[in-house]
C-alpha positions in Angstrom: 126.6 93.0 -81.6 126.8 89.7 -79.7 124.6 88.2 -77.1 124.8 89.7 -73.6 126.9 87.6 -71.3 125.0 85.7 -68.6 126.6 85.5 -65.2 128.9 82.5 -64.7 127.4 79.3 -63.3 129.0 78.3 -60.0 130.0 74.7 -59.4 127.4 73.2 -57.1 129.0 70.9 -54.5 127.2 67.6 -53.8 124.8 68.0 -56.8 124.8 65.9 -59.9 126.1 67.6 -63.0 123.1 66.4 -65.0 121.7 69.7 -66.2 117.9 69.4 -66.3 117.2 73.1 -67.0 119.3 75.3 -69.4 118.2 78.8 -70.2 120.3 81.0 -72.5 119.9 84.6 -73.7 116.1 84.4 -73.0 114.2 87.5 -73.9 110.5 88.0 -73.7 108.5 90.9 -75.0 104.9 91.8 -74.2 104.3 94.5 -76.7 107.0 97.1 -76.0 107.5 95.8 -72.5 110.6 93.7 -72.1 109.7 91.2 -69.3 112.9 89.2 -69.7 116.2 90.5 -71.0 118.9 88.1 -72.0 118.3 85.8 -69.0 120.6 82.8 -68.6 120.9 80.1 -65.9 121.1 76.4 -65.4 119.8 73.9 -62.8 121.0 70.4 -62.1 119.2 67.3 -60.9 118.5 67.5 -57.2 119.3 71.2 -57.1 117.1 73.8 -55.3 117.2 77.1 -57.1 115.3 80.2 -56.0 114.4 83.0 -58.4 114.6 86.0 -56.1 113.3 89.5 -56.8 110.6 92.1 -56.6 107.1 91.7 -58.0 107.4 92.5 -61.7 111.1 91.4 -61.9 110.3 88.6 -64.3 110.2 85.6 -61.9 106.8 84.2 -62.9 107.3 84.8 -66.6 110.6 82.9 -66.4 108.9 80.0 -64.6 106.2 79.8 -67.3 108.9 79.4 -69.9 110.2 76.3 -68.2 107.0 74.3 -68.9 106.1 75.9 -72.2 103.3 78.1 -71.0 105.2 81.1 -72.6 107.1 81.1 -75.9 110.4 83.1 -76.0 110.7 86.2 -78.2 114.4 85.1 -78.6 116.8 82.8 -76.8 116.7 79.2 -75.8 114.9 77.2 -73.1 116.0 73.5 -72.7 114.2 71.3 -70.2 115.1 67.6 -69.7 117.1 67.7 -72.8 114.3 69.1 -75.0 114.3 72.4 -76.7 110.8 73.8 -75.8 110.6 76.0 -78.9 110.6 72.9 -81.1 107.8 71.1 -79.2 104.1 71.2 -80.0 101.0 69.2 -79.4 101.5 65.7 -77.9 105.3 66.2 -77.6 104.8 69.3 -75.5 102.2 67.6 -73.4 104.5 64.7 -72.7 107.2 67.1 -71.5 104.8 69.0 -69.3 103.7 65.7 -67.7 107.3 65.5 -66.4 107.3 69.0 -64.9 105.1 69.6 -61.8 103.8 73.1 -61.0 102.9 74.4 -57.5 100.8 77.6 -57.7 100.6 80.5 -55.2 96.8 80.3 -54.9 96.7 76.5 -54.5 94.2 76.1 -57.4 92.2 73.3 -55.6 88.6 72.5 -56.3 86.9 73.6 -53.1 83.9 71.1 -53.3 86.1 68.0 -53.9 87.7 66.0 -51.2 91.4 66.2 -50.5 92.0 62.8 -52.1 90.0 63.8 -55.3 92.1 67.0 -55.6 95.3 65.0 -55.4 94.1 62.6 -58.0 93.5 65.4 -60.5 97.3 65.5 -60.8 97.0 62.3 -62.9 94.4 63.5 -65.3 96.9 63.7 -68.1 97.3 59.9 -68.2 93.7 58.8 -67.1 91.6 57.4 -69.9 87.8 57.0 -70.1 85.1 58.6 -67.9 86.0 59.6 -64.3 83.0 58.9 -62.0 84.3 60.2 -58.7 87.1 58.4 -57.0 86.5 55.1 -58.7 87.2 56.6 -62.1 90.9 56.8 -61.3 91.5 53.1 -60.5 92.8 51.4 -57.3 96.5 51.8 -58.1 96.2 55.6 -58.5 94.1 56.0 -55.4 96.7 54.1 -53.4 99.5 56.3 -54.9 97.5 59.4 -54.0 97.1 58.2 -50.4 100.8 57.6 -50.2 101.5 61.2 -51.4 99.1 62.5 -48.8 101.0 60.5 -46.1 104.2 62.1 -47.4 102.8 65.6 -46.9 101.3 64.7 -43.5 97.6 64.8 -44.5 96.5 61.2 -44.8 94.0 61.6 -42.0 92.2 64.4 -44.0 91.9 62.4 -47.3 88.1 62.4 -47.3 87.6 66.0 -46.0 86.5 68.8 -48.4 89.4 71.0 -49.6 87.6 74.2 -48.6 87.7 73.2 -44.9 91.5 73.2 -44.8 93.9 76.0 -43.6 96.1 77.7 -46.2 99.2 75.7 -45.2 97.2 72.4 -45.5 95.8 73.4 -48.9 99.3 74.1 -50.2 100.4 70.7 -49.0 97.5 69.1 -50.9 98.8 71.0 -54.0 102.2 69.5 -53.5 100.8 66.0 -53.3 98.8 66.7 -56.5 102.0 67.8 -58.3 103.7 64.6 -57.1 101.0 62.5 -58.8 102.7 63.4 -62.1 105.9 61.7 -60.9 107.7 64.8 -62.0 111.5 65.1 -62.6 111.3 68.9 -62.2 109.1 70.8 -59.7 108.3 74.5 -60.4 106.8 76.6 -57.6 105.5 80.2 -58.1 105.6 82.1 -54.8 104.3 79.0 -53.0 104.2 80.6 -49.5 103.3 84.2 -50.4 99.8 83.9 -48.8 100.9 81.8 -45.7 102.0 82.8 -42.2 105.7 82.4 -41.3 105.3 79.1 -39.5 103.3 77.6 -42.3 105.8 79.0 -44.8 108.7 77.2 -43.1 106.7 73.9 -43.0 105.8 74.0 -46.7 109.3 75.0 -47.9 110.9 72.4 -45.7 108.5 69.8 -47.1 109.3 70.7 -50.7 113.1 70.5 -49.9 112.7 67.1 -48.2 110.7 65.7 -51.1 113.1 67.1 -53.6 116.1 65.6 -51.8 114.5 62.1 -51.4 113.3 61.9 -55.0 116.2 63.7 -56.7 114.0 66.4 -58.1 115.2 69.7 -59.6 113.2 72.5 -58.0 113.0 76.1 -59.4 111.0 78.3 -57.0 110.2 82.0 -57.1 110.3 83.9 -53.8 110.6 87.4 -52.5 111.6 86.6 -48.9 115.4 87.0 -48.7 115.8 85.1 -45.4 113.7 82.2 -46.5 115.7 81.9 -49.8 119.0 81.9 -48.0 118.0 79.2 -45.6 116.3 77.0 -48.2 118.0 77.2 -51.6 121.3 75.8 -52.9 121.6 78.7 -55.2 119.9 82.1 -55.8 119.3 83.6 -59.2 118.4 87.3 -58.6 116.2 89.1 -61.1 115.8 92.9 -61.5 113.8 94.4 -64.4 114.0 91.1 -66.3 117.8 90.8 -66.0 119.9 88.3 -64.0 121.8 90.4 -61.5 122.9 87.6 -59.2 123.7 83.9 -59.8 125.5 82.3 -56.9 125.5 79.5 -54.3 123.9 80.4 -50.9 126.7 78.8 -49.0 128.6 81.6 -47.2 126.3 84.1 -48.9 125.4 87.1 -46.6 122.0 88.7 -46.3 123.5 92.0 -47.5 124.6 90.4 -50.7 121.1 89.0 -51.3 119.5 92.3 -50.4 121.6 93.9 -53.1 119.1 92.5 -55.6 116.6 94.9 -54.2 118.7 97.7 -52.7 120.8 98.6 -55.7 117.7 100.1 -57.4 117.2 102.6 -54.6 120.9 103.4 -54.3 121.2 104.0 -58.0 118.1 106.2 -58.0 119.4 108.3 -55.0 122.9 108.6 -56.5 121.5 109.8 -59.9 119.4 112.4 -58.1 122.4 113.7 -56.1 124.4 113.8 -59.3 121.7 115.8 -61.0 121.5 118.3 -58.1 125.3 118.6 -58.1 125.4 119.3 -61.9 122.7 121.9 -61.5 124.6 123.7 -58.7 127.7 123.8 -61.0 125.7 125.4 -63.8 126.8 129.0 -64.5 124.2 131.6 -63.3 122.5 129.1 -60.9 122.6 131.4 -57.9 121.1 134.2 -60.0 118.2 131.9 -61.1 117.5 131.0 -57.5 117.5 134.6 -56.5 115.0 135.5 -59.3 112.8 132.5 -58.3 112.8 133.6 -54.6 111.9 137.2 -55.6 109.1 136.0 -57.8 107.7 133.8 -55.0 107.9 136.7 -52.5 106.1 139.1 -54.8 103.4 136.5 -55.5 102.9 136.0 -51.7 102.7 139.8 -51.1 100.2 140.3 -53.9 98.0 137.5 -52.4 98.0 139.1 -49.0 96.9 142.5 -50.5 94.0 141.0 -52.4 90.6 141.6 -50.7 
């Protein structure tokens, strides 16, 4: 039996055909649980791709495969021309240095200043002891300040991270990811804990940075409207399978909602079918009559009891 067919990749207008991410027939098992089931999709340089689906649909697991934090049970993950399953040690670390990651919970060090948190994005290339800000060198400090200016937080560079709002903290996390000078930016539900206004600001910021730097962005979301307004393409996941892979241009909300709604429709339909089949079963009316008689007798007996 051959591999399951992944959904066809649409031509992406205005985006370079240099494929920076290629995933084919990716399956991931955790014990007997199949978290990913034959997943396949590609992303080009400068392309904004949203992984859309419910919690538990496999979005985060898929993202973790794109920087080698998870190893496939089967299938292939190719990032920036490298087959991740063949990389170990220093070669894997070098690849990860080219892939930035923005987390849902920010992952900042509360007691450090904003600038120090941004500088931690360069730890992979810093040598020797790091004694506060001066351990990073003047050039990196200036680069960090430039990234803070990009995300609109230069004036807060020397403020403690735990004094910032949620939206501000996520912008610090974006600046930290940029310290790696990544070619790919991964974002795992980056606005899940933010209010709608802050969510729009953060997502617009990621898009603007990606456009200006030509970054590939793969971002997991569960908000349909945000995905439609932000992404070039949506890859829909349900129960670890790709159920949608299409450009957002001219895509309707109803089409995107199908990623979620088909589950309920299928369940309701199967329930109706089961009821219909039971009604057609010979002797069904007689069984109902016996059940009703038994229930009535039980009720009468209960009333007579002292």
